[in-house]
C-alpha positions as CSV (number, residue, x, y, z in Angstrom):
1,X,0.0,0.0,0.0
2,X,1.3,3.4,-1.0
3,X,0.7,6.3,1.3
4,X,0.7,9.7,-0.3
5,X,1.9,12.6,1.8
6,X,0.7,16.0,0.8
7,X,3.5,18.6,0.5
8,X,2.9,21.6,2.7
9,X,1.8,24.5,0.6
10,X,4.1,27.5,1.0
11,X,4.4,31.1,0.1
12,X,8.2,30.6,0.0
13,X,10.9,32.4,2.0
14,X,11.5,36.1,2.7
15,X,14.6,37.8,4.1
16,X,14.3,40.6,6.6
17,X,17.3,42.8,7.4
18,X,17.5,44.7,10.6
19,X,20.1,46.3,12.9
20,X,19.8,45.8,16.6
21,X,21.4,47.4,19.7
22,X,23.6,46.0,22.4
23,X,23.1,46.6,25.2
24,X,19.3,46.5,24.5
25,X,17.0,48.8,26.5
26,X,13.6,47.5,27.6
27,X,10.9,47.9,24.9
28,X,13.5,48.9,22.3
29,X,11.7,48.5,19.0
30,X,15.0,47.9,17.2
31,X,15.4,44.6,19.0
32,X,11.9,43.3,18.3
33,X,11.1,40.6,15.7
34,X,7.4,40.9,14.6
35,X,6.6,38.1,12.1
36,X,3.0,39.3,11.7
37,X,4.3,42.8,10.5
38,X,6.9,41.2,8.2
39,X,4.2,38.9,6.7
40,X,1.8,41.9,6.3
41,X,4.5,43.9,4.5
42,X,5.4,41.1,2.2
43,X,1.8,40.5,1.2
44,X,1.2,44.3,0.8
45,X,4.3,44.6,-1.5
46,X,2.9,41.8,-3.7
47,X,-0.6,43.2,-3.8
48,X,-1.9,40.2,-1.9
49,X,-4.5,40.2,0.9
50,X,-4.8,37.8,3.8
51,X,-7.3,37.5,6.6
52,X,-6.0,34.3,8.4
53,X,-4.1,34.8,11.6
54,X,-0.3,34.5,11.5
55,X,1.1,31.9,13.9
56,X,4.9,32.2,14.1
57,X,7.3,29.6,15.3
58,X,11.0,30.0,15.8
59,X,12.8,27.2,13.9
60,X,16.4,28.5,14.3
61,X,17.3,30.4,17.5
62,X,20.1,33.0,17.6
63,X,23.6,31.9,18.2
64,X,24.8,35.1,20.0
65,X,21.8,35.9,22.2
66,X,18.3,34.9,23.3
67,X,14.8,35.4,22.1
68,X,11.9,36.0,24.5
69,X,8.3,35.8,23.4
70,X,6.5,39.0,24.3
71,X,3.1,37.9,23.0
72,X,1.8,35.5,20.4
73,X,3.6,37.1,17.5
74,X,6.4,39.4,18.8
75,X,9.8,38.4,20.1
76,X,12.5,40.4,21.8
77,X,16.1,39.7,20.9
78,X,18.7,40.1,23.6
79,X,22.3,39.9,22.4
80,X,25.0,38.3,24.6
81,X,27.0,40.9,26.6
82,X,29.7,42.5,24.5
83,X,28.7,40.8,21.3
84,X,28.7,42.9,18.1
85,X,28.3,41.5,14.6
86,X,26.0,39.4,12.5
87,X,23.2,37.3,13.9
88,X,20.5,35.2,12.3
89,X,17.1,33.9,13.3
90,X,14.6,31.8,11.3
91,X,10.9,31.8,11.9
92,X,8.1,29.9,10.2
93,X,4.8,31.8,10.0
94,X,1.6,29.8,9.4
95,X,-1.0,31.7,7.5
96,X,-4.1,29.5,7.3
97,X,-3.1,26.3,5.5
98,X,0.1,27.8,4.1
99,X,3.4,28.9,5.5
100,X,6.1,31.6,5.0
101,X,9.6,31.1,6.1
102,X,11.3,34.3,7.4
103,X,15.1,34.6,7.6
104,X,16.1,37.4,9.8
105,X,19.5,38.9,9.0
106,X,20.5,41.0,12.0
107,X,23.6,43.1,12.7
108,X,24.3,43.8,16.4
109,X,25.7,47.3,17.0
110,X,26.4,49.4,20.1
111,X,24.2,52.3,18.9
112,X,21.5,52.4,16.3
113,X,20.4,55.8,15.1
114,X,16.6,56.0,14.8
115,X,16.3,58.6,12.0
116,X,17.1,56.5,8.9
117,X,16.5,53.0,7.6
118,X,19.3,50.6,8.5
119,X,20.1,49.8,4.8
120,X,20.5,53.5,4.0
121,X,23.0,53.9,6.8
122,X,24.9,50.7,6.4
123,X,25.6,50.0,2.7
124,X,28.7,47.9,3.3
125,X,27.2,44.4,2.7
126,X,25.7,43.7,6.1
127,X,22.5,42.5,4.5
128,X,22.2,40.3,1.5
129,X,19.7,42.6,-0.3
130,X,19.3,46.4,-0.8
131,X,15.8,46.0,0.5
132,X,14.6,45.6,4.1
133,X,12.2,42.7,3.1
134,X,12.8,40.6,0.0
135,X,11.9,37.3,-1.5
136,X,14.5,34.5,-1.4
137,X,14.3,32.1,-4.3
């Protein structure tokens, strides 16, 4: 008897580039990962609409810090003391019956100015794309 297993339907993978601070102050927006917002931005950029809830799950934790769940779809990243440099986190966001993989490319710095987008300030190859959110093939 052959058992057929349905492949999970997926929207693919997106990359999200962000710069985070160390040390991190409480409620610092720069150190928050919000999969719902990133999914909404991705859908908006493609002219798509969705009404299903977004249920995120972390599938690859950071190597140089910790993540703390603040509510059902927001995570706070706390870098290890005295760590500065690249960091990566992977989340899987369930949207109804489909999923979207989110690869967070983060760069930990001592101070992050709040007046400009990170990619406009740091054009030296810290992120794999010139966009803040992009599709990964």
